[in-house]
C-alpha positions as CSV (number, residue, x, y, z in Angstrom):
1,M,-8.4,21.9,15.4
2,A,-9.1,18.2,15.4
3,H,-12.2,16.9,13.6
4,D,-13.6,13.7,12.0
5,N,-11.2,11.5,14.1
6,I,-8.1,13.4,12.8
7,P,-5.6,15.0,15.2
8,G,-4.8,18.7,14.9
9,S,-2.5,20.0,12.1
10,G,0.5,20.5,14.5
11,K,0.2,16.9,15.7
12,L,-0.2,15.6,12.1
13,Q,2.9,17.4,11.0
14,E,4.9,15.8,13.9
15,L,3.5,12.4,13.0
16,E,4.3,12.8,9.4
17,K,7.9,13.9,10.2
18,V,8.4,10.7,12.2
19,A,6.8,8.6,9.5
20,L,9.1,10.1,6.9
21,E,12.2,9.7,9.0
22,A,11.3,6.0,9.7
23,A,10.6,5.2,6.1
24,Q,13.8,6.9,4.9
25,V,15.8,4.9,7.4
26,G,14.1,1.7,6.2
27,A,14.7,2.6,2.5
28,E,18.4,3.2,3.1
29,I,18.7,-0.2,4.6
30,L,17.0,-1.8,1.6
31,Q,19.4,-0.1,-0.7
32,K,22.4,-1.1,1.4
33,Y,21.4,-4.8,1.1
34,A,20.5,-4.4,-2.6
35,K,24.1,-3.5,-3.2
36,A,25.9,-5.7,-0.7
37,G,23.7,-8.9,-0.9
38,F,21.4,-10.7,1.5
39,R,20.1,-14.0,2.7
40,I,16.7,-15.3,1.6
41,K,14.4,-17.5,3.7
42,H,11.2,-19.1,2.4
43,K,8.0,-18.8,4.5
44,N,6.5,-21.0,1.8
45,P,7.6,-21.7,-1.8
46,L,6.3,-18.3,-3.0
47,N,6.6,-16.2,0.1
48,L,10.1,-14.9,0.9
49,V,11.7,-12.9,3.7
50,T,15.2,-11.5,3.5
51,D,17.7,-9.9,6.0
52,A,16.7,-6.6,4.4
53,D,13.0,-7.0,5.5
54,L,14.0,-7.8,9.1
55,D,16.6,-5.1,9.5
56,S,14.4,-2.5,7.8
57,E,11.5,-3.3,10.1
58,R,13.7,-3.2,13.3
59,A,15.1,0.2,12.3
60,I,11.6,1.6,11.5
61,V,10.2,0.5,14.7
62,E,13.1,1.9,16.6
63,V,12.6,5.4,15.1
64,I,8.9,5.3,15.9
65,R,9.5,4.0,19.4
66,A,12.0,6.8,20.1
67,T,9.2,9.4,19.8
68,Y,6.1,7.4,20.5
69,P,7.0,4.6,23.0
70,T,3.3,3.8,23.8
71,H,1.9,3.7,20.3
72,Q,0.7,0.4,18.9
73,I,2.7,-1.1,16.1
74,L,1.6,-3.7,13.6
75,A,4.4,-4.8,11.3
76,E,4.6,-7.6,8.7
77,E,7.5,-9.6,9.9
78,E,7.1,-9.6,13.7
79,G,3.4,-8.8,14.1
80,S,2.2,-6.6,16.9
81,H,4.9,-4.9,18.9
82,S,2.7,-3.5,21.6
83,S,-0.4,-4.2,23.7
84,Q,-0.6,-0.6,24.8
85,N,-4.1,0.8,24.6
86,S,-3.1,3.8,22.5
87,S,-5.4,5.5,20.0
88,Y,-2.5,5.4,17.5
89,K,-1.4,2.3,15.5
90,W,1.5,2.3,13.1
91,I,1.1,-0.3,10.3
92,I,4.4,-1.1,8.6
93,D,5.6,-3.0,5.6
94,P,9.4,-2.8,5.8
95,L,9.8,-4.2,2.3
96,D,6.8,-4.3,0.1
97,G,7.8,-6.3,-3.0
98,T,10.2,-8.8,-1.4
99,T,10.1,-11.1,-4.4
100,N,11.0,-8.3,-6.7
101,F,13.8,-7.2,-4.4
102,A,15.2,-10.7,-4.1
103,H,15.4,-10.9,-7.9
104,G,16.9,-7.5,-8.4
105,F,13.8,-6.2,-10.0
106,P,13.5,-2.5,-9.1
107,A,9.9,-2.3,-7.9
108,Y,9.8,-2.4,-4.1
109,N,9.3,0.1,-1.3
110,V,8.8,0.9,2.4
111,S,5.2,1.5,3.4
112,I,4.1,3.1,6.6
113,G,0.5,3.8,7.5
114,L,-1.0,5.3,10.7
115,E,-4.4,4.6,12.2
116,Y,-6.0,7.0,14.8
117,E,-9.0,5.7,16.6
118,G,-9.5,3.0,13.9
119,K,-9.2,5.4,11.0
120,C,-6.2,5.5,8.6
121,I,-5.0,9.1,8.7
122,L,-1.5,9.1,7.3
123,G,0.4,7.2,4.6
124,V,4.0,7.3,3.5
125,V,5.5,5.2,0.8
126,I,9.1,5.5,-0.3
127,D,10.4,3.8,-3.5
128,P,14.2,4.0,-3.2
129,T,14.9,2.8,-6.7
130,R,13.2,5.8,-8.2
131,D,13.8,8.3,-5.4
132,E,10.0,8.7,-5.1
133,V,8.3,9.7,-1.9
134,F,4.5,9.5,-1.7
135,V,2.8,11.2,1.3
136,A,-0.8,11.9,2.3
137,G,-2.8,12.6,5.3
138,G,-5.0,15.0,7.2
139,G,-7.3,16.0,4.4
140,S,-4.6,18.1,2.8
141,G,-4.2,16.0,-0.4
142,A,-1.5,13.7,-1.6
143,T,2.0,14.5,-2.9
144,L,4.9,12.9,-4.8
145,N,8.2,14.4,-3.9
146,R,6.3,17.3,-2.3
147,K,4.3,18.1,-5.5
148,P,0.5,17.5,-5.4
149,I,-0.8,14.5,-7.3
150,H,-4.3,13.5,-8.4
151,V,-6.0,10.4,-9.9
152,S,-6.5,10.2,-13.7
153,A,-9.6,11.4,-15.5
154,V,-9.9,8.3,-17.7
155,P,-13.7,7.9,-18.1
156,K,-14.2,4.3,-19.3
157,L,-12.8,0.9,-18.5
158,D,-11.9,0.1,-22.1
159,Q,-9.5,3.1,-22.0
160,A,-8.0,2.2,-18.6
161,L,-4.7,0.7,-17.5
162,L,-5.4,-1.5,-14.5
163,V,-3.1,-3.3,-12.1
164,T,-3.5,-6.2,-9.7
165,G,-1.6,-8.8,-7.8
166,F,-1.7,-12.5,-6.8
167,G,-1.7,-14.2,-3.4
168,Y,1.2,-16.3,-2.3
169,D,-1.2,-19.3,-2.2
170,I,-2.1,-19.1,-5.9
171,R,-0.8,-22.6,-6.6
172,E,-3.0,-24.3,-4.0
173,N,-6.1,-22.1,-3.4
174,P,-8.8,-22.0,-6.1
175,E,-9.9,-18.6,-4.7
176,N,-7.4,-16.6,-6.7
177,N,-7.2,-13.7,-9.2
178,L,-6.6,-15.6,-12.4
179,D,-10.2,-15.5,-13.8
180,E,-10.5,-11.8,-13.0
181,F,-7.1,-11.1,-14.6
182,C,-8.2,-12.7,-17.8
183,R,-11.6,-10.9,-17.8
184,F,-10.1,-7.5,-17.3
185,T,-7.4,-8.2,-19.9
186,L,-10.2,-8.5,-22.4
187,C,-12.1,-5.4,-21.4
188,A,-9.5,-2.8,-20.3
189,Q,-6.8,-1.2,-22.4
190,G,-4.1,-3.1,-20.4
191,V,-3.5,-4.9,-17.2
192,R,-0.2,-5.0,-15.3
193,R,1.1,-6.9,-12.3
194,T,4.0,-5.1,-10.5
195,G,4.4,-7.3,-7.4
196,S,3.9,-4.3,-5.0
197,A,0.4,-3.4,-3.7
198,A,1.7,-0.2,-2.2
199,L,3.2,1.1,-5.4
200,D,0.1,0.0,-7.3
201,M,-2.0,2.2,-5.1
202,C,0.4,5.1,-5.3
203,Y,0.4,4.8,-9.1
204,V,-3.4,5.0,-9.1
205,A,-3.1,8.1,-6.9
206,C,-0.8,9.9,-9.3
207,G,-2.6,8.7,-12.5
208,R,-0.1,6.1,-13.8
209,F,-2.8,3.5,-13.3
210,D,-6.5,4.1,-13.5
211,G,-7.7,1.2,-11.3
212,F,-6.4,-1.6,-9.0
213,W,-8.1,-4.6,-7.6
214,E,-6.8,-7.5,-5.4
215,L,-7.8,-10.0,-2.9
216,K,-6.1,-11.6,0.2
217,L,-4.5,-8.3,1.2
218,N,-3.0,-7.6,4.6
219,P,-3.3,-4.4,6.6
220,W,0.4,-3.5,6.0
221,D,-0.1,-4.0,2.2
222,V,-2.7,-1.2,2.0
223,A,-2.7,1.1,5.1
224,A,-0.6,3.8,3.5
225,G,-1.9,3.4,0.0
226,L,-5.5,3.7,1.1
227,V,-4.8,7.2,2.5
228,I,-2.8,8.2,-0.6
229,V,-5.4,7.2,-3.1
230,Q,-8.3,8.8,-1.1
231,E,-6.3,12.0,-0.6
232,A,-5.6,12.1,-4.3
233,G,-9.3,12.1,-5.2
234,G,-9.7,8.4,-5.8
235,K,-12.2,5.9,-4.6
236,V,-11.6,2.8,-2.5
237,T,-14.2,0.1,-1.7
238,T,-14.8,-3.6,-1.3
239,Y,-15.9,-5.7,-4.3
240,Q,-19.5,-5.0,-3.1
241,D,-19.0,-1.2,-3.2
242,E,-18.9,-1.0,0.6
243,P,-16.4,1.1,2.7
244,F,-13.1,-0.7,2.7
245,S,-11.3,-1.7,5.9
246,I,-7.6,-2.5,5.9
247,Y,-8.5,-5.6,7.8
248,G,-10.7,-6.7,4.9
249,R,-9.4,-9.0,2.2
250,K,-10.8,-7.6,-1.1
251,M,-10.1,-4.1,-2.4
252,V,-10.9,-2.0,-5.5
253,A,-9.1,1.4,-5.8
254,S,-9.7,3.6,-8.8
255,N,-10.0,7.1,-10.2
256,G,-13.7,6.9,-9.4
257,F,-14.9,7.3,-13.0
258,I,-14.3,3.6,-13.9
259,H,-15.2,2.2,-10.4
260,G,-18.6,1.0,-11.3
261,E,-17.4,-0.9,-14.4
262,I,-14.7,-2.6,-12.4
263,L,-17.2,-3.7,-9.8
264,E,-19.5,-5.0,-12.4
265,V,-16.8,-7.2,-13.9
266,L,-15.9,-8.5,-10.4
267,Q,-19.4,-9.1,-9.3
268,R,-21.0,-10.5,-12.5
269,G,-18.0,-12.0,-14.2
270,G,-19.2,-10.4,-17.4
271,L,-17.4,-8.5,-20.1
272,K,-18.3,-5.3,-21.9
């Protein structure tokens, strides 16, 4: 039975099956290019796109279109694929971590989120380098390779391992994450930067990280991860502790226990 803007369980299972199939097809394409080589284009000096991004996206869209031809699709490389007035919107990052991929650094993934009537209801993230598949949706919890996952129980910021990222305009734009990175480095147990927002959020969901913050995010960066963190028992808000929208630009995701301390550092710029 559908409730709270969530389709019924049978429909959700069908949607999840398609999302998994599409993500697996995309992940296989990434690995094919990782072995065979690829061409790189620069959107700007720090923002890359490869043949793998483009081919993965086309294949993912094709899989979704085969079952749901009228659904809306928002994808990183080619934008909106449909003007249909559907209640469903697939939000796709065909290669999250392109810079890592281009350098042969094994931290990249395919990320597929699904909105229904404006609410993110399903997330699938596949990391082909580790054979890890994160799935969540429908209020039934989050899984890693079909086993339930949950956020950590770390109670304090000074015991926490945090993760963040930096925008592609970091060289030109004074609104960047460098000051925050320095502040958190001095008051958390550690801070990491992986180069993949989707993996960062999945790692919060399974307890590898305790908190994540970042600004200048795009919907395809966070649509899947948002669902996975929330379904794993985590908390996701803006820097002002307001409900987070994937169309917003500043996110904090955590195990919940350290959320207030993270927000205090971001809002006040103070250290504990």
